[in-house]
C-alpha positions as CSV (number, residue, x, y, z in Angstrom):
1,M,0.1,0.2,0.1
2,T,1.1,3.5,-0.8
3,Y,1.2,5.8,2.2
4,I,0.3,9.3,1.2
5,P,1.1,11.9,3.7
6,L,-1.6,14.5,5.2
7,R,0.2,17.4,3.9
8,I,0.2,16.3,0.5
9,M,-3.9,14.8,0.6
10,I,-4.4,18.1,1.9
11,T,-2.8,19.9,-1.0
12,R,-4.2,17.4,-4.1
13,M,-7.8,18.1,-2.1
14,L,-7.0,22.0,-2.5
15,I,-6.4,21.4,-6.0
16,C,-9.0,19.2,-6.5
17,L,-12.1,21.6,-5.0
18,K,-10.3,24.7,-6.4
19,I,-11.0,22.9,-9.7
20,T,-14.5,22.3,-8.6
21,A,-14.9,25.9,-7.8
22,L,-13.7,27.4,-11.3
23,F,-14.7,24.7,-13.5
24,L,-18.2,24.2,-11.7
25,L,-18.2,20.8,-12.1
26,Y,-21.3,19.1,-11.4
27,I,-22.5,15.9,-9.6
28,L,-25.7,14.5,-11.0
29,P,-27.3,12.0,-8.6
30,N,-28.8,8.9,-9.7
31,I,-32.0,9.5,-7.8
32,A,-34.6,6.3,-7.5
33,L,-37.9,8.1,-6.4
34,A,-40.6,5.6,-5.0
35,Q,-43.3,5.8,-7.6
36,N,-45.9,6.9,-4.9
37,Q,-44.2,10.1,-4.4
38,G,-45.3,11.9,-7.0
39,E,-44.8,12.9,-10.7
40,I,-41.1,13.6,-11.3
41,V,-40.9,16.8,-13.6
42,K,-38.4,19.2,-14.8
43,I,-38.0,22.5,-16.2
44,V,-37.6,22.4,-19.7
45,P,-36.1,25.3,-21.7
46,K,-38.5,26.5,-24.2
47,W,-36.5,29.8,-25.1
48,N,-37.5,32.3,-27.8
49,L,-35.1,32.5,-31.0
50,G,-33.0,35.9,-30.1
51,D,-33.6,35.6,-26.9
52,Q,-30.1,37.3,-25.1
53,R,-28.6,36.9,-21.4
54,T,-25.7,38.1,-19.8
55,I,-24.2,35.2,-17.2
56,N,-22.2,36.5,-14.5
57,V,-20.4,33.7,-12.7
58,D,-18.7,34.9,-9.2
59,L,-16.5,32.0,-7.4
60,S,-14.5,32.0,-4.2
61,I,-12.6,29.5,-2.3
62,K,-11.7,29.6,1.9
63,V,-9.3,26.8,3.0
64,D,-8.7,26.5,6.8
65,Y,-6.2,24.2,8.2
66,D,-5.9,24.2,11.8
67,D,-8.5,27.3,12.7
68,S,-5.8,29.3,10.1
69,L,-6.6,30.8,7.0
70,V,-4.6,29.6,4.5
71,Q,-6.4,30.1,1.3
72,D,-9.1,33.2,0.4
73,A,-9.5,33.1,-3.0
74,H,-12.3,34.9,-5.6
75,S,-12.7,35.3,-9.1
76,E,-15.7,36.3,-11.5
77,Y,-16.2,36.3,-15.2
78,Q,-19.3,37.3,-17.8
79,V,-20.6,35.4,-20.5
80,N,-22.9,36.7,-22.8
81,I,-25.2,34.5,-24.7
82,K,-27.8,34.3,-27.3
83,V,-30.3,31.8,-28.6
84,I,-29.9,31.4,-32.5
85,E,-31.7,28.2,-33.4
86,T,-34.5,26.3,-31.5
87,K,-35.3,23.5,-33.6
88,P,-34.6,20.5,-33.7
89,N,-32.1,21.7,-31.1
90,L,-31.4,24.7,-29.5
91,I,-28.3,26.2,-29.9
92,L,-26.7,29.2,-28.1
93,N,-24.1,31.7,-29.1
94,W,-21.6,31.9,-26.5
95,N,-18.9,34.6,-25.6
96,S,-16.8,35.1,-23.1
97,Q,-13.9,37.5,-22.9
98,N,-12.4,37.2,-19.6
99,D,-12.8,33.8,-18.5
100,E,-9.4,33.1,-17.7
101,E,-9.3,29.6,-16.3
102,M,-10.5,28.4,-20.0
103,F,-6.8,29.5,-21.0
104,I,-4.4,26.7,-20.8
105,F,-1.4,28.3,-23.0
106,K,-1.3,31.3,-22.0
107,K,-0.4,30.7,-18.2
108,E,2.8,28.4,-19.1
109,N,6.1,29.8,-18.5
110,K,7.7,32.0,-21.5
111,A,9.9,29.5,-23.4
112,T,13.8,30.4,-23.8
113,D,14.5,28.8,-26.9
114,P,13.6,31.0,-30.0
115,L,11.9,28.2,-31.6
116,K,10.2,26.9,-28.9
117,R,8.8,30.4,-28.0
118,A,7.9,30.7,-31.7
119,I,5.9,27.3,-31.7
120,Q,4.8,28.8,-28.2
121,T,3.4,32.2,-29.4
122,A,1.7,31.0,-32.1
123,I,-0.3,28.5,-30.0
124,I,-1.1,31.2,-27.8
125,N,-2.5,33.3,-30.6
126,A,-4.5,30.6,-31.7
127,E,-5.5,29.8,-28.6
128,Y,-7.0,33.4,-28.3
129,E,-8.4,33.5,-31.5
130,I,-10.5,30.6,-30.8
131,L,-12.0,30.9,-27.0
132,S,-12.6,34.7,-27.8
133,S,-14.7,34.0,-30.8
134,D,-18.5,33.4,-30.6
135,L,-18.8,29.9,-29.9
136,K,-21.6,28.0,-30.9
137,L,-23.0,25.2,-28.3
138,Q,-25.9,22.7,-29.1
139,M,-28.4,21.8,-26.1
140,N,-30.6,18.5,-26.3
141,P,-33.8,20.5,-25.3
142,N,-35.3,17.1,-23.7
143,S,-32.2,16.2,-21.4
144,G,-31.0,19.8,-20.6
145,E,-27.4,18.6,-21.6
146,F,-25.4,20.3,-24.1
147,V,-23.6,18.2,-26.2
148,I,-21.8,19.7,-29.1
149,W,-19.6,22.3,-29.7
150,V,-20.9,23.2,-33.1
151,N,-18.2,25.5,-34.6
152,G,-15.3,23.9,-32.6
153,M,-13.7,22.4,-35.4
154,E,-14.2,25.2,-37.8
155,L,-12.6,28.1,-35.4
156,F,-9.7,25.3,-34.8
157,K,-8.7,24.9,-38.7
158,N,-9.2,28.7,-38.9
159,A,-6.6,29.5,-36.2
160,E,-4.3,26.7,-37.1
161,F,-4.2,28.0,-40.9
162,H,-3.6,31.8,-39.6
163,Q,-1.1,30.4,-37.4
164,K,1.1,28.4,-39.3
165,K,1.2,31.2,-41.9
166,V,3.2,33.2,-39.1
167,L,5.5,30.3,-38.2
168,K,6.1,29.9,-42.2
169,E,7.2,33.3,-42.1
170,W,9.4,33.0,-39.0
171,C,11.3,29.9,-40.5
172,T,11.8,31.5,-43.7
173,K,13.1,34.8,-41.9
174,S,15.2,32.3,-40.2
175,E,16.8,30.3,-43.1
176,M,15.3,27.4,-41.8
177,P,15.4,23.8,-44.5
178,A,12.2,22.9,-45.9
179,N,12.4,19.6,-44.4
180,E,12.6,21.2,-40.6
181,R,9.7,23.6,-41.3
182,L,7.5,20.5,-42.0
183,K,8.7,19.3,-38.3
184,V,7.7,22.5,-36.7
185,E,4.6,22.9,-38.5
186,L,3.5,19.3,-37.3
187,D,4.6,20.0,-34.0
188,F,2.6,23.0,-33.8
189,S,-0.5,21.1,-35.0
190,K,-0.1,18.6,-32.5
191,Q,-0.1,21.1,-29.7
192,L,-2.7,22.9,-31.0
193,N,-5.2,19.5,-31.4
194,Q,-4.1,18.4,-27.7
195,G,-5.0,22.2,-26.4
196,F,-8.2,21.8,-28.6
197,Q,-9.3,18.7,-27.0
198,M,-8.9,19.9,-23.5
199,W,-10.8,23.5,-24.3
200,K,-13.5,21.0,-25.9
201,S,-13.8,19.4,-22.4
202,N,-13.8,22.0,-20.4
203,L,-16.3,23.8,-22.1
204,L,-19.1,21.4,-22.4
205,N,-18.2,20.8,-18.6
206,K,-18.3,24.5,-17.7
207,V,-21.5,25.1,-19.7
208,N,-23.3,21.7,-18.5
209,S,-22.2,23.0,-14.9
210,I,-23.9,26.2,-15.3
211,F,-27.1,25.0,-17.2
212,S,-27.1,21.9,-14.8
213,S,-30.4,22.9,-13.2
214,Y,-32.4,22.3,-16.0
215,Q,-31.4,18.5,-15.8
216,V,-32.8,17.6,-12.5
217,G,-36.0,16.4,-11.9
218,F,-38.4,17.2,-9.0
219,I,-41.7,16.9,-7.2
220,M,-43.6,20.3,-7.6
221,N,-44.6,21.8,-3.8
222,K,-43.3,18.7,-2.1
223,T,-40.2,17.7,0.0
224,I,-38.3,14.8,-0.7
225,S,-35.4,12.7,0.8
226,E,-33.9,10.1,-1.2
227,E,-30.6,7.9,-0.8
228,I,-28.6,8.5,-3.8
229,F,-24.7,7.4,-5.2
230,T,-22.5,10.0,-6.8
231,K,-19.4,9.4,-8.5
232,D,-15.7,10.9,-7.9
233,I,-16.7,13.7,-5.5
234,M,-13.3,14.0,-4.6
235,H,-12.0,14.2,-8.0
236,L,-9.3,11.5,-7.8
237,N,-10.1,10.2,-11.3
238,D,-11.8,7.2,-9.6
239,I,-14.4,6.2,-11.9
240,E,-15.4,3.2,-10.1
241,T,-16.3,4.1,-6.5
242,K,-19.8,5.4,-6.1
243,F,-20.0,7.5,-3.0
244,P,-23.4,7.1,-0.9
245,G,-25.4,10.2,0.4
246,K,-28.8,11.9,1.4
247,L,-30.4,13.9,-1.2
248,T,-33.1,16.2,0.0
249,M,-35.0,18.2,-2.6
250,D,-37.6,21.0,-2.2
251,A,-39.5,22.7,-5.0
252,T,-41.7,25.6,-4.9
253,E,-43.6,28.0,-6.9
254,V,-43.8,31.4,-5.5
255,N,-44.9,34.5,-7.5
256,D,-44.3,33.1,-11.3
257,K,-41.0,31.5,-10.0
258,L,-40.0,28.1,-9.3
259,I,-37.6,27.8,-6.4
260,L,-35.5,24.7,-6.1
261,D,-33.3,24.0,-3.2
262,R,-31.2,20.6,-2.6
263,K,-28.8,19.7,0.2
264,L,-26.6,16.8,-0.2
265,I,-24.8,15.0,3.0
266,Y,-22.2,12.4,2.2
267,D,-22.2,9.4,4.2
268,K,-18.9,10.4,6.6
269,D,-18.4,6.6,7.2
270,F,-17.9,5.9,3.8
271,I,-15.5,8.7,3.1
272,A,-13.6,7.8,6.2
273,N,-13.2,4.4,5.0
274,Y,-12.4,5.4,1.5
275,L,-9.5,8.0,3.1
276,Q,-8.2,5.0,5.7
277,K,-7.4,2.7,2.5
278,M,-5.3,5.5,1.4
279,G,-2.9,5.0,4.4
280,G,-0.3,7.4,6.0
281,S,-1.6,9.8,8.5
282,L,-5.1,9.0,7.1
283,A,-5.3,5.5,8.0
284,D,-6.6,6.1,11.6
285,L,-9.5,8.6,10.2
286,S,-12.4,8.8,12.3
287,P,-15.9,9.3,10.9
288,N,-16.1,12.3,13.2
289,E,-13.2,14.0,11.5
290,V,-14.9,13.9,8.0
291,M,-18.0,16.0,6.7
292,I,-19.0,17.0,3.5
293,F,-22.3,18.4,2.0
294,E,-23.5,20.4,-0.4
295,N,-26.4,23.3,-0.5
296,E,-27.9,24.6,-3.8
297,Q,-30.5,26.6,-4.9
298,S,-31.9,27.5,-8.3
299,I,-34.5,29.7,-9.4
300,F,-36.6,30.1,-12.4
301,E,-38.9,32.4,-13.9
302,L,-41.5,30.1,-15.3
303,K,-43.5,32.3,-17.9
304,T,-40.0,32.2,-19.9
305,S,-38.3,29.0,-18.4
306,W,-35.2,30.8,-18.1
307,L,-32.7,30.1,-15.0
308,L,-32.5,33.2,-12.9
309,S,-30.0,32.5,-10.4
310,H,-27.9,29.4,-9.3
311,T,-26.2,29.2,-5.8
312,K,-24.0,26.5,-4.7
313,N,-22.1,26.0,-1.3
314,M,-19.9,23.2,-0.8
315,Y,-18.2,22.2,2.3
316,F,-15.4,19.9,2.9
317,E,-13.6,18.9,6.3
318,V,-11.1,16.4,6.9
319,R,-8.9,16.2,10.2
320,G,-8.3,19.7,10.5
321,M,-8.7,20.9,6.9
322,K,-11.8,22.7,6.3
323,T,-12.8,23.9,2.6
324,T,-16.0,26.3,1.7
325,T,-16.7,26.9,-2.0
326,R,-19.1,29.1,-3.1
327,T,-20.6,29.9,-6.3
328,T,-22.9,32.1,-7.5
329,I,-24.3,32.4,-10.9
330,S,-26.9,35.3,-12.1
331,F,-28.5,35.8,-15.6
332,L,-29.1,39.1,-16.1
């Protein structure tokens, strides 16, 4: 068995929880409702062609260790969306100019080698060209899930063409032989394609997180509680384990608005046992030293079926480390 020191475990948890906050990685439980509890319904987006909204996403994370504040981070970004198609599927125009977390290559240290720096610059410029464009995203109106980045490959090909042209000019000025120029272009395309796959995955995760309330079933004007299972709540790339918890949902109609409240409390005995198996200083972890729960509230305007706001608070505690993340999404 590999033993993981508590400090390393904490660092790993911090990284994972930061990812949870910044990418709003949602957890959609498998809910098994009893038939006699009522009819399960959910809000179906019936938006009009041309509808526009500005989405403001506010994220914060606080981490305490042994009652000392070790992290207090905050970030915010805006997205402008517009409904550009409604049949047979909904397609949104998505544009954000200040969502820095989407950028991957922009954050890397600047290369010192001239050739590597030229390739790096071309990739960064291509990244900006793609991500600052109007992104077209297709939603399945029945499931509420965004499944396709409609113009992703088109934007990729255009940016690749533009930056390859710049690279060719740089190679020509550097009097680089033709066979070496080809290698440079292939290296550039390979790295850009890897980046595209990450942008695509991150984008769809982000959008589905923001619109996750459209994917949740509920019973109107009734509180229900269910035992549920979720996957990989600590984001350790464990795709096998299902984590038990108790989900309580309450849906209420107030002044032509639907207020959907959800609270999910994870089974501390199961979590403690899971972490004990990692060994090291967590081998003797007690269930009393573990707590994970989430509170969410979504408010819809029933007349238009538009989401007005969504807030999510997640509290995580394990042996002296307490992490609280808060996500507030407003549709303006």
